C-alpha positions in Angstrom: -59.9 26.1 11.7 -56.3 26.8 12.2 -55.2 26.2 15.5 -53.1 29.0 17.7 -51.0 28.2 20.4 -49.6 30.6 22.9 -46.0 31.0 22.1 -43.5 33.2 23.3 -42.8 36.1 21.0 -39.0 36.4 21.5 -37.5 39.9 20.2 -36.3 40.4 16.9 -32.4 40.1 16.3 -29.9 42.2 14.8 -28.9 43.5 11.2 -32.8 44.4 10.7 -34.2 45.2 7.2 -37.4 47.1 6.6 -39.9 46.1 4.2 -43.6 46.6 3.4 -46.5 44.0 2.8 -50.1 45.7 2.1 -48.7 48.9 3.8 -47.8 47.4 7.3 -44.0 47.3 8.0 -42.3 44.1 8.2 -38.6 43.7 9.7 -36.3 41.0 8.2 -32.9 40.3 9.6 -30.4 37.5 9.1 -30.5 34.6 11.6 -28.0 32.5 13.1 -29.0 30.4 15.8 -30.2 30.6 19.4 -33.0 33.0 19.9 -33.6 33.1 16.0 -34.2 29.6 16.2 -37.0 29.9 19.0 -38.2 32.8 17.0 -38.8 30.4 14.0 -40.2 27.7 16.1 -42.6 30.6 17.7 -43.7 31.2 14.1 -44.4 27.6 13.2 -46.2 27.1 16.7 -48.5 30.1 16.3 -49.7 29.3 12.8 -49.9 25.2 13.7 -52.2 22.8 12.3 -52.0 19.4 10.4 -52.4 21.5 7.3 -49.2 23.2 7.9 -45.7 21.8 7.0 -43.6 22.7 10.0 -43.7 21.6 13.6 -41.6 22.9 16.4 -40.1 19.4 16.3 -38.8 19.6 12.7 -36.7 22.8 13.5 -35.2 21.6 16.7 -34.3 18.5 14.8 -33.1 20.0 11.6 -31.3 23.0 13.1 -29.8 21.5 16.5 -26.4 22.3 15.3 -27.0 25.2 13.5 -28.8 26.4 10.2 -26.2 25.3 7.7 -27.1 27.9 5.1 -28.2 31.5 5.2 -31.3 31.9 7.3 -33.9 34.9 7.6 -36.6 35.8 9.9 -39.3 38.2 9.3 -41.0 39.8 12.1 -44.1 42.5 12.4 -44.4 44.8 15.6 -41.9 41.9 17.2 -44.0 38.6 16.4 -42.1 36.3 13.9 -44.5 35.6 11.0 -42.3 34.3 8.3 -38.8 32.7 7.7 -36.9 30.9 5.2 -33.7 28.7 5.3 -31.5 27.8 2.3 -31.1 23.8 3.1 -28.6 23.2 0.5 -27.5 25.2 -3.0 -30.6 23.9 -4.4 -33.2 23.5 -1.6 -34.7 26.1 0.7 -37.3 25.5 3.6 -40.1 28.3 3.9 -42.4 29.1 6.4 -45.2 31.9 5.9 -48.2 32.4 8.8 -51.2 31.7 6.5 -52.9 35.0 8.1 -50.2 36.9 6.2 -50.0 35.2 2.9 -48.5 38.4 0.8 -45.3 37.9 2.9 -44.6 35.1 0.7 -43.5 37.5 -1.9 -40.5 38.7 0.3 -39.6 35.6 1.2 -39.2 34.0 -2.2 -37.6 37.4 -3.7 -34.9 37.2 -0.4 -34.5 33.3 -1.6 -33.4 34.5 -5.1 -30.7 36.7 -3.7 -28.6 34.2 -1.3 -28.9 31.1 -3.6 -25.7 30.3 -5.4 -27.1 29.5 -8.8 -30.7 29.2 -9.9 -33.8 30.0 -7.2 -33.7 27.1 -5.0 -36.7 24.7 -5.1 -39.2 24.9 -2.4 -41.2 22.2 -1.0 -44.6 22.8 0.7 -47.4 21.0 1.6 -50.4 20.7 -1.0 -52.9 22.1 1.6 -50.9 25.4 2.2 -52.7 27.2 -0.8 -51.3 30.7 0.5 -47.9 29.4 -0.4 -48.8 27.4 -3.7 -50.2 30.5 -4.7 -47.1 32.7 -4.0 -45.1 30.1 -5.7 -47.0 30.0 -8.9 -47.5 34.0 -8.7 -43.5 33.9 -8.5 -42.7 31.8 -11.5 -42.4 28.2 -9.8 -44.1 24.9 -11.1 -44.4 21.5 -9.6 -41.9 18.9 -10.1 -43.8 15.8 -10.6 -40.8 13.9 -10.5 -39.7 14.9 -7.2 -39.8 12.6 -3.9 -42.6 13.3 -1.6 -43.8 12.7 1.9 -47.3 12.3 3.3 -48.1 13.9 6.4 -50.2 11.7 8.7 -52.2 12.5 11.6 -53.8 10.3 14.4 -55.6 11.2 17.8 -54.1 9.9 20.9 -57.5 9.0 22.4 -56.9 5.0 22.3 -53.6 3.6 22.0 -52.7 0.0 22.0 -49.8 -1.1 24.4 -46.2 -1.8 22.6 -45.9 -5.5 21.7 -42.3 -6.7 21.9 -40.5 -10.3 21.3 -39.1 -12.1 24.2 -36.3 -10.6 26.0 -36.8 -7.3 24.5 -37.8 -3.9 26.5 -38.9 -0.3 25.8 -37.9 2.4 28.0 -36.8 6.2 27.7 -33.0 6.9 27.2 -30.9 7.8 30.1 -28.6 10.8 30.4 -25.7 8.7 30.6 -26.3 7.2 27.1 -25.9 9.8 25.0 -23.0 7.7 22.9 -25.2 4.4 22.7 -28.2 6.5 21.7 -26.2 8.3 18.9 -24.8 4.8 17.9 -28.3 3.0 17.2 -29.3 6.2 15.2 -26.3 6.0 13.0 -26.9 2.1 12.6 -30.5 3.0 11.3 -29.6 5.6 8.9 -26.3 4.1 7.5 -27.0 3.4 3.9 -28.0 -0.5 3.2 -26.7 -2.5 0.5 -29.2 -4.6 -2.0 -27.6 -6.7 -4.5 -24.9 -4.2 -6.1 -26.7 -1.2 -5.2 -26.0 0.9 -2.1 -29.6 2.4 -0.9 -29.4 5.2 1.7 -32.4 6.1 3.5 -33.7 9.9 2.9 -32.0 11.8 5.5 -30.4 14.9 6.2 -26.2 15.2 5.2 -24.6 13.6 8.1 -27.3 12.2 9.8 -25.4 8.7 9.3 -22.9 10.3 11.0 -24.5 11.1 14.2 -21.9 11.2 17.1 -22.5 11.5 20.7 -21.4 15.3 20.8 -24.1 16.0 18.0 -26.9 14.1 20.0 -26.0 16.1 23.2 -26.9 19.0 21.0 -29.9 17.4 20.3 -30.9 16.7 24.1 -30.3 20.4 24.5 -32.6 22.0 21.8 -36.0 23.1 23.0 -38.1 21.3 23.3 -36.4 18.1 23.8 -37.6 15.8 26.8 -35.9 12.6 27.8 -39.1 10.7 28.4 -40.0 11.2 24.8 -37.0 9.7 23.5 -37.9 5.7 23.5 -35.7 3.1 22.7 -36.0 -0.5 22.4 -33.2 -2.6 24.5 -32.3 -5.9 23.1 -31.2 -8.9 25.1 -27.9 -8.3 26.1 -28.4 -4.5 26.9 -27.8 -3.1 23.1 -29.9 -0.2 21.7 -32.1 -1.8 18.6 -34.7 0.8 17.7 -35.6 4.3 18.6 -38.6 6.9 18.5 -37.9 10.3 19.4 -41.0 12.4 20.2 -41.5 16.2 20.1 -44.4 18.1 21.9 -45.8 21.4 20.9 -47.7 22.2 24.3 -49.5 25.2 23.1 -51.1 23.0 20.3 -51.3 19.9 22.3 -49.6 18.3 19.1 -46.9 15.4 19.3 -44.4 14.7 16.6 -42.5 11.3 15.6 -39.0 12.7 14.3 -37.2 10.5 13.5 -38.1 6.4 14.1 -35.3 3.9 12.9 -34.0 0.4 13.4 -30.7 -1.1 13.9 -30.7 -3.5 10.4 -29.3 -6.3 12.7 -32.8 -6.3 14.4 -35.0 -5.6 11.5 -38.5 -7.1 11.1 -39.3 -8.0 14.5 -42.0 -5.0 15.3 -39.3 -3.1 17.0 -39.8 0.6 15.2 -43.6 0.1 15.8 -43.0 -1.0 19.3 -40.9 2.2 19.9 -43.3 4.5 18.0 -46.2 3.4 20.6 -44.3 3.9 23.5 -43.1 7.5 22.2 -47.0 8.2 21.4 -48.3 7.0 24.8 -45.2 8.9 26.6 -46.5 12.3 24.4 -50.1 11.5 25.5 -48.8 11.4 29.2 -47.4 14.6 28.6 -50.2 16.3 27.1 -50.4 15.4 23.4 -54.1 15.0 22.1 -52.6 14.0 18.5 -49.4 13.2 16.7 -48.1 13.5 13.3 -45.4 11.6 11.5 -44.2 12.2 7.7 -43.3 8.9 5.6 -42.3 8.8 2.1 -45.2 8.6 -0.1 -43.7 7.0 -3.0 -43.8 3.3 -3.9 -40.2 2.8 -3.5 -39.8 3.2 0.2 -43.6 1.6 1.7 -42.1 0.2 4.9 -42.3 3.2 7.1 -45.8 4.2 5.1 -47.1 0.8 6.0 -45.7 1.1 9.7 -47.6 4.4 10.4 -50.7 3.4 8.8 -51.0 0.2 11.1 -50.5 2.3 13.9 -53.7 4.7 12.9 -51.9 7.2 11.3 -54.0 8.7 8.3 -52.6 11.1 5.5 -54.2 14.7 5.8 -51.5 16.1 3.3 -48.6 15.6 0.8 -45.7 17.7 0.1 -45.0 19.1 -3.3 -41.8 20.4 -4.6 -41.7 23.5 -6.7 -38.9 24.7 -9.0 -38.7 28.1 -10.6 -39.5 27.7 -14.8 -36.3 28.2 -16.6 
């Protein structure tokens, strides 16, 4: 059964365009941040379950500095029901309320009008059958060679305590530590050199360039909470690892996004300790379960093993769809 939260319904924004889905009037407008981001989060929150791709924290993390590309929001009687965002010229993010599957056709049609080239690829969960059906209906086919991510979930009923090497501690970040918090994120996502190869982690453009001003923007995004931003402190005071948690209060669901370790402190179990500290903080804040999304392919197995060891189990996986030429 799909969980529904008691999300606030923000009013639709400017530049409205009317459309029809099964005889019901929808309104589309171009989104530009602020209240529009909250409306997109409200749409996600109303339809959330572990079988849906997006969590309110995903949008906070990805859009804290703005949408980046063309973004549209669809509402019905003032209630947000769908949105789409061009994440790059070739990739798009999409959300459609499963209770309104026919809205997906309008969303995909809009994407075809704003992409500078061919229709962008769309990544969904294999459990989002309403979107899978719409993509196939509109000429999209799965890209079997695309990277994919697992959507993993665990209950927060029973959590072990974090275990740390001697001299290390784990705690919530403080308000005056933005620069240090940005620096450990930057270190964790900086490309690593293995032999002659430069191997970057999969991240949004610019994540390895996280700055103190950008991180302040993260902390200003709803629903950021400092107590859910956990850092491991090494002997000497440097931040060595981190786990950022996001809480969807309406669904009592937490998310880990992102988690990382400065490579200088690797292989000490610090990411596991930060993650467990964050899960404890989420439970204290009211979450009953949590989700996390490691890569599923064999080329990047460490995060998947970490979360499995912490009790997370896969409930779905991403599939990328591309429109047939």
